[in-house]
py3Dmol code that shows the C-alpha trace and the ligand (Angstrom):
import py3Dmol

protein = """\
ATOM      1  CA  MET A   1       0.175 -17.025  18.911  1.00  0.00           C
ATOM      2  CA  SER A   2       3.038 -17.676  16.342  1.00  0.00           C
ATOM      3  CA  THR A   3       6.497 -15.938  16.247  1.00  0.00           C
ATOM      4  CA  ALA A   4       7.337 -14.390  12.943  1.00  0.00           C
ATOM      5  CA  PRO A   5      11.120 -13.221  13.214  1.00  0.00           C
ATOM      6  CA  ASP A   6      11.281 -11.277  16.351  1.00  0.00           C
ATOM      7  CA  VAL A   7       7.704 -10.180  16.185  1.00  0.00           C
ATOM      8  CA  LEU A   8       5.083 -11.920  18.204  1.00  0.00           C
ATOM      9  CA  THR A   9       1.522 -12.128  16.354  1.00  0.00           C
ATOM     10  CA  GLU A  10      -1.980 -13.188  16.750  1.00  0.00           C
ATOM     11  CA  PRO A  11      -4.387 -14.111  13.828  1.00  0.00           C
ATOM     12  CA  LEU A  12      -7.201 -11.346  13.617  1.00  0.00           C
ATOM     13  CA  ARG A  13     -10.583 -12.611  12.183  1.00  0.00           C
ATOM     14  CA  LEU A  14     -12.979  -9.969  11.109  1.00  0.00           C
ATOM     15  CA  ALA A  15     -16.678 -10.379  11.844  1.00  0.00           C
ATOM     16  CA  THR A  16     -17.221  -9.522   7.869  1.00  0.00           C
ATOM     17  CA  LEU A  17     -14.800 -10.360   5.566  1.00  0.00           C
ATOM     18  CA  ARG A  18     -14.173  -7.504   3.006  1.00  0.00           C
ATOM     19  CA  ASN A  19     -11.146  -6.656   0.714  1.00  0.00           C
ATOM     20  CA  VAL A  20      -9.171  -3.503   0.822  1.00  0.00           C
ATOM     21  CA  PHE A  21      -8.405  -1.162  -1.908  1.00  0.00           C
ATOM     22  CA  SER A  22      -5.549   1.069  -1.203  1.00  0.00           C
ATOM     23  CA  VAL A  23      -3.641   3.868  -3.237  1.00  0.00           C
ATOM     24  CA  ASP A  24      -0.167   4.828  -2.435  1.00  0.00           C
ATOM     25  CA  LEU A  25      -0.355   8.511  -3.617  1.00  0.00           C
ATOM     26  CA  GLU A  26       2.969   9.622  -5.139  1.00  0.00           C
ATOM     27  CA  ASP A  27       4.266  11.188  -8.258  1.00  0.00           C
ATOM     28  CA  TRP A  28       6.432   9.058 -10.694  1.00  0.00           C
ATOM     29  CA  HIS A  29       9.793  10.783 -10.663  1.00  0.00           C
ATOM     30  CA  HIS A  30       8.804  14.116 -12.096  1.00  0.00           C
ATOM     31  CA  LEU A  31       5.332  13.088 -13.502  1.00  0.00           C
ATOM     32  CA  ASN A  32       2.704  14.958 -11.351  1.00  0.00           C
ATOM     33  CA  CYS A  33      -0.115  12.595  -9.975  1.00  0.00           C
ATOM     34  CA  VAL A  34      -3.032  14.949  -9.808  1.00  0.00           C
ATOM     35  CA  ASP A  35      -4.679  13.976 -13.411  1.00  0.00           C
ATOM     36  CA  ASP A  36      -4.158  10.333 -12.658  1.00  0.00           C
ATOM     37  CA  THR A  37      -5.638  10.664  -9.222  1.00  0.00           C
ATOM     38  CA  ARG A  38      -8.661  12.481 -10.485  1.00  0.00           C
ATOM     39  CA  TYR A  39      -9.217   9.671 -12.731  1.00  0.00           C
ATOM     40  CA  LEU A  40      -9.059   7.063 -10.063  1.00  0.00           C
ATOM     41  CA  LEU A  41     -11.487   8.990  -7.851  1.00  0.00           C
ATOM     42  CA  GLU A  42     -13.891   9.008 -10.732  1.00  0.00           C
ATOM     43  CA  ALA A  43     -13.573   5.312 -11.046  1.00  0.00           C
ATOM     44  CA  LEU A  44     -13.964   4.772  -7.490  1.00  0.00           C
ATOM     45  CA  ALA A  45     -17.173   6.942  -7.384  1.00  0.00           C
ATOM     46  CA  THR A  46     -18.497   5.187 -10.224  1.00  0.00           C
ATOM     47  CA  ALA A  47     -18.176   1.856  -8.523  1.00  0.00           C
ATOM     48  CA  GLY A  48     -19.303   3.270  -5.357  1.00  0.00           C
ATOM     49  CA  VAL A  49     -15.951   2.293  -3.428  1.00  0.00           C
ATOM     50  CA  HIS A  50     -14.276   3.919  -0.704  1.00  0.00           C
ATOM     51  CA  ALA A  51     -10.432   3.534  -0.654  1.00  0.00           C
ATOM     52  CA  THR A  52      -7.596   4.073   1.399  1.00  0.00           C
ATOM     53  CA  PHE A  53      -4.944   6.698   0.243  1.00  0.00           C
ATOM     54  CA  PHE A  54      -1.744   6.399   1.614  1.00  0.00           C
ATOM     55  CA  VAL A  55      -0.670   9.988   0.922  1.00  0.00           C
ATOM     56  CA  LEU A  56       2.913  11.192   0.947  1.00  0.00           C
ATOM     57  CA  GLY A  57       3.367  14.472   2.890  1.00  0.00           C
ATOM     58  CA  LYS A  58       5.310  15.957   0.193  1.00  0.00           C
ATOM     59  CA  VAL A  59       2.334  15.630  -2.220  1.00  0.00           C
ATOM     60  CA  ALA A  60      -0.096  16.769   0.315  1.00  0.00           C
ATOM     61  CA  GLU A  61       1.790  19.857   0.796  1.00  0.00           C
ATOM     62  CA  ARG A  62       1.859  20.846  -2.890  1.00  0.00           C
ATOM     63  CA  GLU A  63      -1.611  19.609  -3.666  1.00  0.00           C
ATOM     64  CA  PRO A  64      -3.843  20.541  -0.517  1.00  0.00           C
ATOM     65  CA  ALA A  65      -7.142  20.663  -2.702  1.00  0.00           C
ATOM     66  CA  LEU A  66      -6.678  17.294  -4.037  1.00  0.00           C
ATOM     67  CA  ILE A  67      -6.146  15.828  -0.646  1.00  0.00           C
ATOM     68  CA  ARG A  68      -9.334  17.473   0.764  1.00  0.00           C
ATOM     69  CA  ASP A  69     -11.100  16.086  -2.472  1.00  0.00           C
ATOM     70  CA  ILE A  70     -10.113  12.613  -1.441  1.00  0.00           C
ATOM     71  CA  ALA A  71     -11.245  13.155   2.029  1.00  0.00           C
ATOM     72  CA  ALA A  72     -14.605  14.731   1.242  1.00  0.00           C
ATOM     73  CA  ALA A  73     -15.554  11.904  -1.101  1.00  0.00           C
ATOM     74  CA  GLY A  74     -15.507   9.627   1.902  1.00  0.00           C
ATOM     75  CA  HIS A  75     -11.904   7.944   1.283  1.00  0.00           C
ATOM     76  CA  GLU A  76      -9.692   7.288   4.087  1.00  0.00           C
ATOM     77  CA  VAL A  77      -6.459   9.444   4.048  1.00  0.00           C
ATOM     78  CA  ALA A  78      -3.525   7.624   5.902  1.00  0.00           C
ATOM     79  CA  THR A  79       0.260   8.506   5.547  1.00  0.00           C
ATOM     80  CA  HIS A  80       2.752   7.252   3.385  1.00  0.00           C
ATOM     81  CA  GLY A  81       5.575   9.396   5.218  1.00  0.00           C
ATOM     82  CA  TRP A  82       6.680  12.418   4.047  1.00  0.00           C
ATOM     83  CA  SER A  83       9.762  12.196   1.729  1.00  0.00           C
ATOM     84  CA  HIS A  84       9.410   8.586   0.352  1.00  0.00           C
ATOM     85  CA  THR A  85      12.677   7.470   1.755  1.00  0.00           C
ATOM     86  CA  SER A  86      13.035   3.899   2.357  1.00  0.00           C
ATOM     87  CA  LEU A  87      12.965   2.828   6.007  1.00  0.00           C
ATOM     88  CA  MET A  88      16.297   1.121   5.495  1.00  0.00           C
ATOM     89  CA  LEU A  89      17.657   4.683   5.165  1.00  0.00           C
ATOM     90  CA  LEU A  90      15.948   6.263   8.128  1.00  0.00           C
ATOM     91  CA  THR A  91      16.648   6.144  12.087  1.00  0.00           C
ATOM     92  CA  PRO A  92      13.734   5.502  14.307  1.00  0.00           C
ATOM     93  CA  ASP A  93      13.908   9.273  15.017  1.00  0.00           C
ATOM     94  CA  ALA A  94      13.944  10.394  11.523  1.00  0.00           C
ATOM     95  CA  LEU A  95      10.839   8.194  10.763  1.00  0.00           C
ATOM     96  CA  ARG A  96       9.295   9.732  13.974  1.00  0.00           C
ATOM     97  CA  ILE A  97       9.813  13.208  12.444  1.00  0.00           C
ATOM     98  CA  GLU A  98       8.360  12.046   8.813  1.00  0.00           C
ATOM     99  CA  LEU A  99       5.383  10.671  10.654  1.00  0.00           C
ATOM    100  CA  ARG A 100       4.590  13.672  12.722  1.00  0.00           C
ATOM    101  CA  ARG A 101       5.163  16.090   9.830  1.00  0.00           C
ATOM    102  CA  SER A 102       2.778  14.143   7.325  1.00  0.00           C
ATOM    103  CA  CYS A 103       0.226  13.563  10.115  1.00  0.00           C
ATOM    104  CA  ALA A 104       0.047  17.127  11.162  1.00  0.00           C
ATOM    105  CA  LEU A 105      -0.510  18.251   7.686  1.00  0.00           C
ATOM    106  CA  LEU A 106      -3.106  15.752   6.643  1.00  0.00           C
ATOM    107  CA  GLN A 107      -5.124  16.380  10.108  1.00  0.00           C
ATOM    108  CA  SER A 108      -5.007  20.081   9.209  1.00  0.00           C
ATOM    109  CA  LEU A 109      -6.154  19.385   5.482  1.00  0.00           C
ATOM    110  CA  CYS A 110      -8.961  16.369   6.398  1.00  0.00           C
ATOM    111  CA  GLY A 111     -10.049  17.317   9.981  1.00  0.00           C
ATOM    112  CA  ARG A 112      -8.686  14.053  11.425  1.00  0.00           C
ATOM    113  CA  ARG A 113      -5.209  12.504  12.168  1.00  0.00           C
ATOM    114  CA  PRO A 114      -4.494   9.411   9.977  1.00  0.00           C
ATOM    115  CA  PHE A 115      -4.317   6.288  11.944  1.00  0.00           C
ATOM    116  CA  GLY A 116      -2.756   3.931   9.251  1.00  0.00           C
ATOM    117  CA  PHE A 117       0.741   3.716   7.566  1.00  0.00           C
ATOM    118  CA  ARG A 118       2.329   2.241   4.561  1.00  0.00           C
ATOM    119  CA  ALA A 119       6.129   2.568   4.243  1.00  0.00           C
ATOM    120  CA  PRO A 120       7.749   3.629   1.117  1.00  0.00           C
ATOM    121  CA  CYS A 121       8.769   0.697  -0.883  1.00  0.00           C
ATOM    122  CA  PHE A 122       7.263  -1.876   1.562  1.00  0.00           C
ATOM    123  CA  SER A 123      10.294  -1.384   3.530  1.00  0.00           C
ATOM    124  CA  ILE A 124       9.390  -2.870   6.704  1.00  0.00           C
ATOM    125  CA  MET A 125      11.652  -5.971   6.537  1.00  0.00           C
ATOM    126  CA  GLN A 126      13.776  -7.959   8.930  1.00  0.00           C
ATOM    127  CA  GLU A 127      16.192  -4.957   9.399  1.00  0.00           C
ATOM    128  CA  THR A 128      13.525  -2.555  10.073  1.00  0.00           C
ATOM    129  CA  LEU A 129      10.872  -4.110  12.397  1.00  0.00           C
ATOM    130  CA  TRP A 130      11.908  -1.449  15.048  1.00  0.00           C
ATOM    131  CA  ALA A 131       9.374   0.664  12.757  1.00  0.00           C
ATOM    132  CA  LEU A 132       6.559  -1.282  14.325  1.00  0.00           C
ATOM    133  CA  ASP A 133       7.603  -0.001  17.586  1.00  0.00           C
ATOM    134  CA  VAL A 134       7.895   3.771  16.534  1.00  0.00           C
ATOM    135  CA  LEU A 135       4.173   3.172  14.886  1.00  0.00           C
ATOM    136  CA  ILE A 136       2.841   1.906  18.267  1.00  0.00           C
ATOM    137  CA  ASP A 137       4.472   4.790  20.121  1.00  0.00           C
ATOM    138  CA  GLU A 138       3.020   7.183  17.713  1.00  0.00           C
ATOM    139  CA  GLY A 139      -0.542   5.995  18.150  1.00  0.00           C
ATOM    140  CA  PHE A 140      -1.047   4.124  14.903  1.00  0.00           C
ATOM    141  CA  VAL A 141      -3.917   1.509  14.793  1.00  0.00           C
ATOM    142  CA  TYR A 142      -2.624  -0.247  11.524  1.00  0.00           C
ATOM    143  CA  ASP A 143       0.288  -0.797   9.305  1.00  0.00           C
ATOM    144  CA  SER A 144       0.079  -2.280   5.767  1.00  0.00           C
ATOM    145  CA  SER A 145       3.723  -2.240   4.574  1.00  0.00           C
ATOM    146  CA  ILE A 146       5.020  -5.995   5.075  1.00  0.00           C
ATOM    147  CA  PHE A 147       5.019  -8.021   2.046  1.00  0.00           C
ATOM    148  CA  PRO A 148       5.429 -11.879   3.110  1.00  0.00           C
ATOM    149  CA  PHE A 149       7.507 -13.026   0.172  1.00  0.00           C
ATOM    150  CA  ALA A 150      11.154 -13.196  -0.797  1.00  0.00           C
ATOM    151  CA  GLY A 151      11.375 -10.340  -3.208  1.00  0.00           C
ATOM    152  CA  ARG A 152      14.661  -8.652  -4.786  1.00  0.00           C
ATOM    153  CA  ARG A 153      14.113  -5.272  -3.147  1.00  0.00           C
ATOM    154  CA  TYR A 154      11.684  -5.926  -0.320  1.00  0.00           C
ATOM    155  CA  GLY A 155       9.836  -8.781   1.649  1.00  0.00           C
ATOM    156  CA  LEU A 156       9.606 -10.786   4.876  1.00  0.00           C
ATOM    157  CA  PRO A 157       8.724 -14.139   3.641  1.00  0.00           C
ATOM    158  CA  SER A 158       8.536 -15.677   7.193  1.00  0.00           C
ATOM    159  CA  PHE A 159       5.883 -13.037   8.262  1.00  0.00           C
ATOM    160  CA  PRO A 160       2.257 -14.303   8.295  1.00  0.00           C
ATOM    161  CA  ARG A 161       0.179 -14.018   5.214  1.00  0.00           C
ATOM    162  CA  THR A 162      -3.080 -13.188   7.086  1.00  0.00           C
ATOM    163  CA  LEU A 163      -4.268 -10.332   9.097  1.00  0.00           C
ATOM    164  CA  VAL A 164      -2.617 -10.141  12.452  1.00  0.00           C
ATOM    165  CA  ARG A 165      -2.259  -8.260  15.615  1.00  0.00           C
ATOM    166  CA  VAL A 166       1.209  -7.612  16.339  1.00  0.00           C
ATOM    167  CA  ARG A 167       2.307  -7.732  19.935  1.00  0.00           C
ATOM    168  CA  ARG A 168       5.320  -5.669  21.086  1.00  0.00           C
ATOM    169  CA  PRO A 169       6.285  -4.429  24.620  1.00  0.00           C
ATOM    170  CA  ALA A 170       5.125  -1.004  23.809  1.00  0.00           C
ATOM    171  CA  GLY A 171       1.772  -2.281  22.750  1.00  0.00           C
ATOM    172  CA  SER A 172       0.222  -3.695  19.820  1.00  0.00           C
ATOM    173  CA  LEU A 173      -1.198  -2.682  16.237  1.00  0.00           C
ATOM    174  CA  ILE A 174      -2.839  -4.455  13.372  1.00  0.00           C
ATOM    175  CA  GLU A 175      -0.604  -5.571  10.542  1.00  0.00           C
ATOM    176  CA  ALA A 176      -2.419  -5.813   7.311  1.00  0.00           C
ATOM    177  CA  PRO A 177       0.268  -7.651   4.912  1.00  0.00           C
ATOM    178  CA  LEU A 178       0.119  -7.326   1.232  1.00  0.00           C
ATOM    179  CA  SER A 179      -1.766  -9.992  -0.292  1.00  0.00           C
ATOM    180  CA  THR A 180       0.317 -13.186  -1.489  1.00  0.00           C
ATOM    181  CA  VAL A 181      -0.798 -16.868  -2.269  1.00  0.00           C
ATOM    182  CA  HIS A 182       1.092 -19.516  -1.278  1.00  0.00           C
ATOM    183  CA  ALA A 183       2.008 -22.309  -4.018  1.00  0.00           C
ATOM    184  CA  TYR A 184       4.992 -24.610  -4.992  1.00  0.00           C
ATOM    185  CA  GLY A 185       6.535 -24.241  -1.498  1.00  0.00           C
ATOM    186  CA  ARG A 186       6.574 -20.257  -1.428  1.00  0.00           C
ATOM    187  CA  ASN A 187       4.566 -17.143  -1.249  1.00  0.00           C
ATOM    188  CA  TRP A 188       4.042 -15.182  -4.605  1.00  0.00           C
ATOM    189  CA  PRO A 189       2.951 -11.774  -4.828  1.00  0.00           C
ATOM    190  CA  VAL A 190      -0.475 -10.894  -6.146  1.00  0.00           C
ATOM    191  CA  SER A 191      -1.388  -7.590  -4.394  1.00  0.00           C
ATOM    192  CA  GLY A 192      -1.599  -5.084  -7.283  1.00  0.00           C
ATOM    193  CA  GLY A 193       1.005  -2.630  -9.068  1.00  0.00           C
ATOM    194  CA  GLY A 194       3.162  -4.474 -11.479  1.00  0.00           C
ATOM    195  CA  TYR A 195       1.884  -7.955 -10.288  1.00  0.00           C
ATOM    196  CA  PHE A 196      -1.736  -6.880 -11.749  1.00  0.00           C
ATOM    197  CA  ARG A 197      -0.273  -5.600 -14.915  1.00  0.00           C
ATOM    198  CA  LEU A 198       1.283  -8.909 -15.713  1.00  0.00           C
ATOM    199  CA  MET A 199      -1.553 -11.117 -14.489  1.00  0.00           C
ATOM    200  CA  PRO A 200      -4.625 -11.819 -16.739  1.00  0.00           C
ATOM    201  CA  TYR A 201      -7.583 -10.738 -15.076  1.00  0.00           C
ATOM    202  CA  ARG A 202      -9.150 -14.186 -14.527  1.00  0.00           C
ATOM    203  CA  VAL A 203      -6.028 -14.928 -12.503  1.00  0.00           C
ATOM    204  CA  ILE A 204      -6.261 -11.992 -10.261  1.00  0.00           C
ATOM    205  CA  ARG A 205     -10.046 -13.086  -9.368  1.00  0.00           C
ATOM    206  CA  ARG A 206      -8.756 -16.604  -8.585  1.00  0.00           C
ATOM    207  CA  ALA A 207      -6.170 -15.190  -6.443  1.00  0.00           C
ATOM    208  CA  ILE A 208      -8.749 -12.878  -4.552  1.00  0.00           C
ATOM    209  CA  ARG A 209     -10.847 -15.982  -4.103  1.00  0.00           C
ATOM    210  CA  THR A 210      -7.882 -18.374  -2.858  1.00  0.00           C
ATOM    211  CA  VAL A 211      -7.035 -15.406  -0.295  1.00  0.00           C
ATOM    212  CA  ASN A 212     -10.535 -14.861   0.892  1.00  0.00           C
ATOM    213  CA  ARG A 213     -10.910 -18.659   1.474  1.00  0.00           C
ATOM    214  CA  GLU A 214      -8.242 -18.139   4.330  1.00  0.00           C
ATOM    215  CA  HIS A 215     -10.634 -15.772   5.908  1.00  0.00           C
ATOM    216  CA  THR A 216      -8.439 -12.982   4.871  1.00  0.00           C
ATOM    217  CA  PRO A 217      -9.144  -9.573   3.093  1.00  0.00           C
ATOM    218  CA  PHE A 218      -7.468  -9.263  -0.039  1.00  0.00           C
ATOM    219  CA  ILE A 219      -5.492  -6.062  -0.029  1.00  0.00           C
ATOM    220  CA  VAL A 220      -4.948  -4.329  -3.320  1.00  0.00           C
ATOM    221  CA  TYR A 221      -2.511  -1.511  -3.838  1.00  0.00           C
ATOM    222  CA  CYS A 222      -1.911   0.769  -6.808  1.00  0.00           C
ATOM    223  CA  HIS A 223      -0.135   4.197  -7.768  1.00  0.00           C
ATOM    224  CA  PRO A 224      -1.944   6.876  -9.772  1.00  0.00           C
ATOM    225  CA  TYR A 225       0.708   6.826 -12.373  1.00  0.00           C
ATOM    226  CA  GLU A 226      -0.234   3.323 -13.211  1.00  0.00           C
ATOM    227  CA  PHE A 227      -3.476   4.450 -14.991  1.00  0.00           C
ATOM    228  CA  GLY A 228      -2.135   7.043 -17.170  1.00  0.00           C
ATOM    229  CA  PRO A 229      -1.576   6.657 -20.974  1.00  0.00           C
ATOM    230  CA  ARG A 230       1.893   7.892 -21.101  1.00  0.00           C
ATOM    231  CA  ILE A 231       5.033   5.640 -21.498  1.00  0.00           C
ATOM    232  CA  LEU A 232       6.994   6.054 -18.105  1.00  0.00           C
ATOM    233  CA  PHE A 233      10.742   6.709 -18.144  1.00  0.00           C
ATOM    234  CA  HIS A 234      13.175   5.515 -15.528  1.00  0.00           C
ATOM    235  CA  SER A 235      15.960   8.023 -14.547  1.00  0.00           C
ATOM    236  CA  ALA A 236      19.086   7.818 -16.761  1.00  0.00           C
ATOM    237  CA  ARG A 237      22.056   5.980 -15.570  1.00  0.00           C
ATOM    238  CA  HIS A 238      25.462   6.429 -16.730  1.00  0.00           C
ATOM    239  CA  SER A 239      27.457   3.247 -17.595  1.00  0.00           C
ATOM    240  CA  PRO A 240      26.143   1.335 -20.753  1.00  0.00           C
ATOM    241  CA  PHE A 241      25.620  -1.626 -18.453  1.00  0.00           C
ATOM    242  CA  SER A 242      23.365   0.037 -16.162  1.00  0.00           C
ATOM    243  CA  TRP A 243      21.648   1.932 -19.209  1.00  0.00           C
ATOM    244  CA  LEU A 244      20.527  -1.566 -20.332  1.00  0.00           C
ATOM    245  CA  GLY A 245      19.263  -2.135 -17.121  1.00  0.00           C
ATOM    246  CA  SER A 246      17.224   1.203 -17.016  1.00  0.00           C
ATOM    247  CA  ARG A 247      15.853   0.177 -20.362  1.00  0.00           C
ATOM    248  CA  LEU A 248      14.912  -3.214 -19.200  1.00  0.00           C
ATOM    249  CA  ASP A 249      13.247  -1.701 -16.157  1.00  0.00           C
ATOM    250  CA  GLU A 250      11.088   0.559 -18.478  1.00  0.00           C
ATOM    251  CA  LEU A 251       9.945  -2.352 -20.452  1.00  0.00           C
ATOM    252  CA  LYS A 252       9.018  -4.138 -17.186  1.00  0.00           C
ATOM    253  CA  THR A 253       7.106  -0.810 -15.777  1.00  0.00           C
ATOM    254  CA  ASN A 254       5.172  -0.223 -19.268  1.00  0.00           C
ATOM    255  CA  LEU A 255       4.357  -3.768 -20.146  1.00  0.00           C
ATOM    256  CA  PHE A 256       0.509  -4.235 -20.432  1.00  0.00           C
ATOM    257  CA  ARG A 257      -0.060  -0.826 -18.965  1.00  0.00           C
ATOM    258  CA  PRO A 258      -3.180  -0.033 -21.145  1.00  0.00           C
ATOM    259  CA  SER A 259      -4.853  -3.009 -19.546  1.00  0.00           C
ATOM    260  CA  MET A 260      -4.961  -1.439 -16.053  1.00  0.00           C
ATOM    261  CA  ARG A 261      -7.958   0.818 -16.322  1.00  0.00           C
ATOM    262  CA  ARG A 262     -10.026  -2.176 -17.700  1.00  0.00           C
ATOM    263  CA  LYS A 263      -8.892  -4.723 -14.858  1.00  0.00           C
ATOM    264  CA  PHE A 264      -9.401  -2.216 -12.231  1.00  0.00           C
ATOM    265  CA  ALA A 265     -12.889  -1.198 -13.470  1.00  0.00           C
ATOM    266  CA  ALA A 266     -13.829  -4.762 -13.468  1.00  0.00           C
ATOM    267  CA  LEU A 267     -12.121  -5.346  -9.979  1.00  0.00           C
ATOM    268  CA  LEU A 268     -13.974  -2.273  -8.278  1.00  0.00           C
ATOM    269  CA  HIS A 269     -17.223  -3.574  -9.719  1.00  0.00           C
ATOM    270  CA  GLU A 270     -17.150  -7.263  -8.276  1.00  0.00           C
ATOM    271  CA  GLY A 271     -14.398  -7.446  -5.598  1.00  0.00           C
ATOM    272  CA  ASP A 272     -16.474  -6.150  -2.426  1.00  0.00           C
ATOM    273  CA  PHE A 273     -13.634  -3.534  -1.727  1.00  0.00           C
ATOM    274  CA  SER A 274     -13.546  -0.870   0.886  1.00  0.00           C
ATOM    275  CA  SER A 275     -10.972   1.361   2.870  1.00  0.00           C
ATOM    276  CA  PHE A 276      -8.902  -0.200   5.755  1.00  0.00           C
ATOM    277  CA  ALA A 277     -11.131   2.282   8.196  1.00  0.00           C
ATOM    278  CA  GLU A 278     -14.232   0.556   7.199  1.00  0.00           C
ATOM    279  CA  VAL A 279     -12.812  -2.868   6.856  1.00  0.00           C
ATOM    280  CA  LEU A 280     -10.902  -3.083  10.195  1.00  0.00           C
ATOM    281  CA  PRO A 281     -12.315  -3.285  13.693  1.00  0.00           C
ATOM    282  CA  HIS A 282     -13.637  -0.027  14.794  1.00  0.00           C
ATOM    283  CA  GLU A 283     -11.156   0.632  17.509  1.00  0.00           C
ATOM    284  CA  HIS A 284     -10.011   4.018  15.977  1.00  0.00           C
ATOM    285  CA  ALA A 285     -13.466   5.520  15.660  1.00  0.00           C
TER     286      ALA A 285
END
"""
ligand_1 = """\
1
ZN
Zn 5.382 4.548 -2.435
"""
view = py3Dmol.view(width=600, height=400)
view.addModel(protein, "pdb")
view.setStyle({"model": 0}, {"cartoon": {"style": "trace"}})
view.addModel(ligand_1, "xyz")
view.setStyle({"model": 1}, {"stick": {}})
view.zoomTo()
view.show()
């Protein structure tokens, strides 16, 4: 056993090592996610890969047919909460309400209750470790919200980089941290989203091999909007200084966007990916 900050963890070895493909299903500001999600479903079907979709409750309420189709295609439907509010802004009771509301809706659409969670903006951090207790209390089997690196907006650099079982007084759950590689004395995020946009495909492949050599599944995350052809705009800010910040954010968000479809198609065909439901121990079955 080892101690991450205030959390007792023990390594979890899988009998068969496979990688995990996960999608955080949400809109981009006012850009509806349906068309891009349909594209992703087709790409997954072509590659014969099952993924985990962390579905936002608000999206499921508006697009029930899409969620039913995701489940019917054999993908795992897990929850991303209801309103995409960072846990930094929620109380434990407010998180509980978000989880219960989204799980009830997803269960009514898919016929089974989700047993996995990803926090909006990877917001399980030092200040929000209480969320693990709420998840255990609400019967979740696993969480995949912790990014073990020192990020500007999120991250818990002292958390283990591998799959672990988290022990708390109320019980335990599996934590599947987003993938990082350790080099030059620190952890570097390599798990998907913007990091995949910026990394050449050969670097992504090498990162997957490095993580797998540690007997750890590589956890990929992405968002439907990352596959669309449109330029993504950030909301306008008011002062000239923050206007410049918005434009820089836009540049970062759109850089190498056209490479995403190609990179993910290659990844899906050679990465041995599946959903958390199929990769983790079957205690939830
Ligand atoms: Zn999200």
